[in-house]
N, C-alpha and C positions, 0 to 999 in steps of 0.2 A: 752308746760308744759315740764318743766326740771326736773331733779332729778332722784334718783335712784330707787325710789318706796318704801323707806321704812320710818319710822317715826325717824326723825333724831332730833328733838326739844323735850324739856319736857312737860309735859301736866299737865293742873290743874283740869279737871274732865274727869273721864271715866265712862262710863255705859256700863255693860257687861250682857248680856241677851242670854246665850248660852243653859242653862236648863241640862248641862249633866256634870259629874264629870271631864273627862279629858278637854274638851276644857275650862272649867270654871278654873281648876287648872293652865293649860298653860297660859290661859289668865291674870289670876293675877299674876303670875310670869313675864310675858313678861311686862305689864303694869306697875305694882308696880315700876319696875327698871327705868322707863320713867316718873315717876310721881314727880312733883314739891314737896318739903317739904311743907305741908299745902294744897298740893291738895287731891282730893277725888276719890274714886273709889266707884260705886254703883254697887250692885250685885241684879239682879232681880230673884226672886223666892227662896229665902235662907230658908223662912218657907213654901214654898209649898210642901205638903206632895207626890205629884205626881213626883218632881224631888229632891229627897234626895241627888244626887250626888252634886248638887250645895252646901248644908250643909256641905257633907264631904270633898268638896275641899276647902271650906274656912276654916274649923277647922284645916285641915292639913297645909295649907298655913301659917295660923295664929300660929301655933305652931312652925313650921320651922323659920319662920322670927320674931318671937317674936311680933307680930302685933296685936293690938286691932281691934275689929270691934263692931259694935252697929245695933243690930236689929231693923226695923222700922215698926211701927205699920201700915203699908198699906195694900191694900187688897190682895197682893201677897207675904208678908213677906219679903221685901226687906231687904239689909243689907248695911251698909256703912263703908269704912275704910278711915281713914285720915292719910296721911303720916306725922310723925313728927320726 
């Protein structure tokens, strides 16, 4: 295998399941910049009351980047972002 160990290509879909504020916020910033237009980021535990950091990280990211997100009605209260 070659390469430098980083992500050099643009991505179409990313799933982030880290449960805490800081890694979620950093993950959103890192992966959003590498996301294709029309690509998606799915966040696990957005509406999980045990992991409020996920919701706080997404709200801060959304305000800073002017990005919309959509909560999903699944059992863990996930959310999704589409880059447009």
